[in-house]
N, C-alpha and C positions, 0 to 999 in steps of 0.2 A: 550796244548795250541796250535795255530795257528800255528804260530811264529811270534817273537817278529820282527825280520825282517831278511829278504831275507839272507844275507849277513853282517858275523860278519865285523863290525866297525873298520877299521886301525883306530882309534881317533889320537890319539897325532902325527903321522906320517905326516901330515900339518897343524901343527898349528904356528899359527903365533903367534907374542912376545905378542899379547893380553893386557888386562886392567893392568895386574901387570906392565909392562914394563912402559905402558904411565903415572901412576899413579907413578912412579920414577924419572920423566926424571928429568937429569941433577944430580942422584946419580950414577958414574959409577960403584962402587962397588958390588951396589945393581944390578943393570942391569945386569951386568957378572953374579950375582946369581942369578937372575930369569932365564936368559938364559940356563944359567947350567941345572938348573931346568926342563925346556923344553925339552933340550936334553935328560937328564936323564927321562923325564917323554916316550918324543919319543921312545926310546928303550923298555922302561919296555911295553909300550903297543904292540911293536912287538914280544914281549917274552909272551906274553898277548895272540897274534893271534896266536903265533905258537902253545903254550900250548892246547888254544882251537882244534885247526886242527889236535894234537896229540891225544884229548878225556882228556887231562888231566886239567881237569874244575876246580879244588880246584886252582891249581896252576895258571891257567888264573886268575881266581879270585883275588888271591893275586896282580899279577903283574897289573890287567884294575885298582884296589884300587889305590895300590903305584903311577901309573903313577897320575891317577886323585889328589891324595895328591898334588902331585908338581905341578899342573897349568891342567894337563887333560881333556879336553872338559868335560860336561856330557854325552857325549857318551862313555865314558866310565863304564858309570854306567849302562848305556843301554847292553853293553857288558857283564857286573857283570848279568845282567838279564837273558843272553842267557846261559851263562854257569849254571846259578842256572835251568833254563828250561833243559838243556839235562843231568842234576842231578834227574829231575823229581822233583824238588823242586819249585811247584808252587808258594808257600807262599814266600819263599827266592827269587823266582823273582820278586815278586808284590812286595814285598820290595827295592828290588832294583828299581821300577821302579816309584817308591814312593817317593826314596831320588832322584832318574831323575824328577820327578815332582817338586821339591819342586826349582828349579835350576830360575833363575827368567828368562832366555835367550835366553828360548828354544819358537821359532817358533810356529804359531799358531797350522799349519800342525803337527809340532812334536808331540805337547803338547796333539793336537787331537787323534793323533795314541797313545800315549802313555796311554792316559786315555780309549782308547777301550780296549785295551790290560791290564791294569788291571780287567776291569770290566769282559772278557770272562777269567783271572784269578779265579775273584773270584767266575763265576757263573760255573765254569766246575760241572760236575755234579761226584757223588760220586758212588763207587759197595757198597751197603749195603748185608753184607753177614750173616744170622740169623744159628745160631747153637744150637739146644737144647738136654737136654738128661732127658726125651728118643727122641729120633725124631719124625717126623711125627705129631709136632702142626702147627696151621694155624696160618698163620700172617697175622696181620690188618697193614697197613701204611697210616698216616693221616685220618683213618675211610675205607681203601679201600683194601680189602681182596687178598690177594696176592698169586698166585699158581707157583709151587705145595708146598705142605708141607714140614715142615723143613728136613733137611737142604735145604737151599734157598737162589742165590745171584740176585738179583736186582740194578737198577740202578737209584740211586735216584737226582734230584734235591738238589742244594746249598742250605742252610738254615735250622730252626730248623724244627723237625718233630717230629711224636708221634708214636711211635709204640706199639702194643697190640698184645700179644701172647696167644694164647687159645689152650689145648689140653682136650680132653676128661679122665676126672680123674687125672686132677693137678688143681692147681690154678692158675687161671689167672694172667698174667704178664703185664703190662700197665710202660712204659718208655718216656722219651724225650727222643732225640738224635738230633745231630747238624752234618750236612755234610759242608766242608769246602772245599777247594781249590781242588778238587777231588781227596782229600785223601780217602783209602778204610775206610770204618766203619764197626768193625765186633760185634757183640751183643753174646753172648755164656750165655744163661742160663740151669744152674741147677731144674728143673722143680718140685715144691714142691707137696705132693700129697693134694689133693683135702679135707678138713675136711668133716665128715658126713655130715654134714646138708647142705653140698652143698656148703660153701664157700672154 
């Protein structure tokens, strides 16, 4: 992925008391609880930033999600997406951005950037590898012949495809496949001998 954001956000570090506190005006105990939650969210956010910088992305995700649950801003979800990106989990990054996009208080600019990132994740090309036994089969993807013969690897666009495999003396194979989120796709075929009538 290009980069979700050039810098990881220290999201809760500058978090104001926010709407939850305003909604509870007049209830001192509730206001104190919200303030404690926000203080805890700030601490969790900072732990998440430290974990991210140390390359401990699973820990960072836990901290960012916990900060978000305690009242941290939607940017905590963006930070989760950054962690997933570093873990080469494009689908998980996309899910985190979708959750971020579900927030109502995003600026138009933040929403547009997040939508671009989700589209980039979904449209990542994948590497298709085709292995056959015996090797030397000709592969056709969406009607276009690929060279060299198997074993072969090729980059394909995201989406649905049709693959056909032909080898002299063996039955042809045709099957659908789908490339998603830049995941590698492996097709391994044990080719059957063609019948005597050529089928």
